[in-house]
C-alpha positions as CSV (number, residue, x, y, z in Angstrom):
1,M,0.0,0.0,0.0
2,S,1.4,3.4,-1.0
3,I,1.6,6.4,1.4
4,E,-1.1,8.1,-0.7
5,Q,-3.4,5.1,-0.5
6,A,-2.8,4.8,3.3
7,S,-3.6,8.5,3.7
8,K,-6.8,8.2,1.8
9,M,-7.9,5.2,3.8
10,T,-7.1,6.9,7.0
11,K,-9.1,10.0,6.1
12,R,-12.0,7.8,4.9
13,S,-11.9,5.8,8.1
14,Y,-12.0,8.9,10.3
15,H,-14.7,10.4,8.2
16,H,-17.0,7.4,8.6
17,G,-16.0,6.8,12.2
18,D,-14.7,3.5,11.1
19,L,-11.2,3.5,12.5
20,R,-12.1,1.1,15.3
21,R,-13.1,-1.6,12.8
22,V,-10.1,-0.9,10.6
23,L,-7.8,-1.4,13.6
24,A,-9.5,-4.5,14.7
25,E,-9.3,-6.0,11.2
26,A,-5.6,-5.1,11.0
27,A,-4.8,-6.7,14.3
28,L,-6.6,-9.9,13.4
29,S,-4.9,-9.9,10.0
30,L,-1.5,-9.6,11.7
31,A,-2.4,-12.5,14.1
32,V,-3.3,-14.7,11.2
33,E,-0.1,-13.8,9.2
34,E,2.3,-14.2,12.2
35,G,0.6,-17.0,14.0
36,S,0.5,-15.1,17.3
37,W,-0.8,-12.0,18.9
38,D,2.7,-10.9,19.9
39,F,2.8,-7.6,18.2
40,S,2.5,-3.9,19.2
41,L,-0.1,-1.2,18.6
42,R,2.5,0.4,16.4
43,D,2.5,-2.7,14.3
44,V,-1.3,-2.6,14.1
45,A,-1.2,1.1,13.1
46,R,1.3,0.3,10.4
47,K,-0.8,-2.6,9.1
48,A,-3.9,-0.3,9.0
49,G,-2.0,2.4,7.2
50,V,-2.6,5.0,9.9
51,S,-0.3,7.1,12.2
52,H,1.3,5.4,15.3
53,A,-0.8,7.7,17.5
54,A,-4.1,6.8,15.8
55,P,-5.0,3.7,17.7
56,Y,-4.9,5.6,21.0
57,R,-7.8,7.6,19.8
58,H,-9.9,4.5,20.5
59,Y,-7.9,2.1,22.6
60,E,-5.8,2.9,25.7
61,S,-3.7,-0.2,25.2
62,K,-3.2,-3.3,23.0
63,R,-5.1,-5.4,25.6
64,E,-8.1,-3.2,25.2
65,L,-8.0,-3.7,21.4
66,M,-7.6,-7.4,21.9
67,A,-10.6,-7.5,24.2
68,E,-12.7,-5.7,21.6
69,I,-11.7,-8.2,19.0
70,A,-12.4,-11.1,21.3
71,A,-15.9,-9.6,22.1
72,Q,-16.6,-9.4,18.4
73,G,-15.5,-13.0,18.1
74,F,-17.9,-14.2,20.8
75,E,-20.7,-12.3,19.2
76,A,-19.9,-14.0,15.9
77,L,-19.8,-17.4,17.7
78,R,-23.2,-16.7,19.3
79,D,-24.6,-15.9,15.8
80,A,-23.2,-19.2,14.4
81,L,-24.6,-21.2,17.2
82,E,-28.0,-19.6,16.9
83,A,-28.0,-20.1,13.1
84,A,-27.3,-23.8,13.6
85,T,-30.7,-24.3,15.3
86,S,-32.8,-21.3,14.3
87,T,-34.9,-23.2,11.7
88,S,-34.5,-26.7,13.1
89,Q,-37.5,-28.8,13.9
90,E,-35.4,-31.6,15.2
91,S,-35.3,-33.0,18.7
92,P,-33.5,-31.1,21.4
93,G,-30.7,-33.7,21.4
94,R,-30.1,-33.2,17.7
95,Q,-30.2,-29.5,18.1
96,L,-27.6,-29.8,20.7
97,A,-25.5,-31.8,18.3
98,R,-25.9,-29.2,15.6
99,T,-24.8,-26.5,18.1
100,G,-21.7,-28.5,18.9
101,E,-20.8,-29.0,15.2
102,A,-21.2,-25.2,14.6
103,Y,-18.9,-24.5,17.6
104,V,-16.1,-26.7,16.4
105,R,-16.5,-25.4,12.8
106,F,-16.1,-21.9,14.0
107,G,-12.9,-22.6,15.9
108,L,-11.3,-24.5,13.1
109,E,-12.2,-21.8,10.5
110,Q,-10.9,-18.9,12.6
111,P,-8.1,-20.4,14.7
112,A,-6.3,-17.1,15.5
113,L,-9.5,-15.4,16.7
114,Y,-10.5,-18.5,18.6
115,R,-7.2,-18.7,20.5
116,L,-7.5,-15.1,21.4
117,M,-11.1,-15.6,22.7
118,F,-10.1,-18.4,25.0
119,G,-6.4,-17.6,25.6
120,P,-4.9,-16.7,29.0
121,S,-4.3,-13.0,28.2
122,L,-7.9,-12.0,28.6
123,V,-9.0,-14.3,31.4
124,S,-8.6,-11.9,34.3
125,N,-10.2,-8.4,34.6
126,R,-12.4,-8.8,31.6
127,P,-14.1,-5.7,30.4
128,A,-17.9,-5.8,30.8
129,R,-18.4,-5.9,27.0
130,L,-16.2,-9.0,26.6
131,Q,-17.8,-10.7,29.6
132,D,-21.3,-10.1,28.2
133,A,-20.3,-11.3,24.8
134,A,-18.8,-14.5,26.2
135,S,-21.9,-15.1,28.3
136,G,-24.1,-14.5,25.3
137,A,-22.4,-17.2,23.3
138,F,-22.5,-19.7,26.2
139,G,-26.1,-18.7,26.8
140,V,-27.1,-20.2,23.4
141,L,-25.7,-23.6,24.4
142,R,-27.3,-23.3,27.8
143,E,-30.7,-22.6,26.2
144,V,-30.5,-25.5,23.9
145,M,-29.6,-27.7,26.9
146,R,-32.6,-26.2,28.7
147,S,-34.9,-27.4,25.9
148,C,-33.8,-30.9,26.9
149,W,-35.5,-30.4,30.3
150,T,-39.1,-31.5,30.3
151,G,-39.9,-30.5,33.9
152,D,-41.1,-27.2,35.1
153,P,-39.4,-25.0,35.9
154,G,-36.2,-27.1,35.8
155,D,-33.2,-27.3,37.9
156,E,-31.0,-24.4,36.7
157,A,-27.9,-25.8,38.5
158,V,-28.2,-29.1,36.7
159,I,-28.8,-27.4,33.3
160,Q,-25.8,-25.2,33.9
161,Q,-23.6,-28.2,34.8
162,Q,-24.7,-30.2,31.8
163,A,-24.1,-27.2,29.5
164,L,-20.6,-26.8,30.9
165,L,-20.0,-30.5,30.2
166,A,-21.2,-30.2,26.6
167,W,-19.0,-27.1,26.2
168,A,-16.0,-29.0,27.5
169,Q,-16.5,-31.7,24.9
170,V,-16.6,-29.4,21.9
171,H,-14.0,-27.0,23.2
172,G,-11.7,-29.9,23.9
173,I,-12.1,-31.3,20.3
174,T,-11.5,-27.8,18.9
175,M,-8.3,-27.3,20.8
176,L,-6.9,-30.8,20.2
177,A,-7.5,-30.2,16.5
178,L,-5.9,-26.7,16.5
179,D,-2.9,-28.0,18.3
180,G,-2.4,-31.0,16.0
181,W,-3.0,-33.7,18.6
182,L,-5.8,-35.3,16.7
183,E,-3.6,-35.9,13.7
184,K,-0.9,-37.3,15.9
185,G,-3.4,-39.8,17.2
186,G,-4.5,-40.8,13.8
187,G,-7.8,-39.0,13.9
188,D,-9.4,-35.8,12.7
189,A,-11.8,-33.3,14.1
190,E,-14.6,-34.0,11.7
191,A,-14.8,-37.7,12.4
192,L,-14.5,-37.1,16.2
193,M,-17.2,-34.4,16.1
194,E,-19.5,-36.7,14.1
195,R,-19.2,-39.3,16.8
196,V,-19.8,-36.8,19.6
197,A,-22.8,-35.4,17.7
198,R,-24.2,-38.8,17.2
199,T,-23.8,-40.1,20.7
200,W,-22.4,-38.0,23.5
201,L,-24.2,-34.7,23.0
202,P,-27.6,-36.3,22.6
203,G,-26.7,-38.3,25.7
204,F,-26.3,-35.1,27.8
205,C,-29.8,-34.1,26.6
206,E,-31.2,-37.5,27.4
207,S,-29.7,-37.5,30.9
208,L,-31.7,-34.3,31.7
209,S,-34.9,-35.9,30.5
210,Q,-34.2,-39.0,32.5
211,R,-33.5,-36.9,35.6
212,T,-36.9,-35.2,35.1
213,A,-38.6,-38.6,34.7
214,L,-37.1,-39.9,37.9
215,G,-38.4,-36.8,39.7
């Protein structure tokens, strides 16, 4: 990109109030290219074609920018999970399986973003926006799990626990695949997820129904 092109992009971004998006996209692009998030705000500014001071108009630190990107990632994950079951007329167990499949697919298609969302750098002192976005994504999984419950009003603690177990299953598959461990074991994420979707996830759903039946 030439200096003239960068200047035009910067002016256009400021004019449209779009610099936040430009910076977020530049940072994610850098992470994909370099295979890590170990770069500075100056690097992001250079990638975006703006001045070194420009990022500080919107973000006090690199961590704040990363938190914004992670929040956007969780919102995209939430949308993917909702889309997986929004038009489905299938059983709750099958809907849970579709949710799990969508989860793994999201992580495998966007590994850099996924690692940021669940990486250690943003675990503590999460901004409210990031926490709300993460809770929203998990909330989709929890609501699907709640649909497995046939009692009224249902044991929220049990539903939460089962949702966490289901989450652990799909998150574990995703991370094993991203880190190359499934290939080393002679397997692949698609085959393992197919088995989980066919048996284990519907089993979580059935266990809730059985608990209700037993009173």
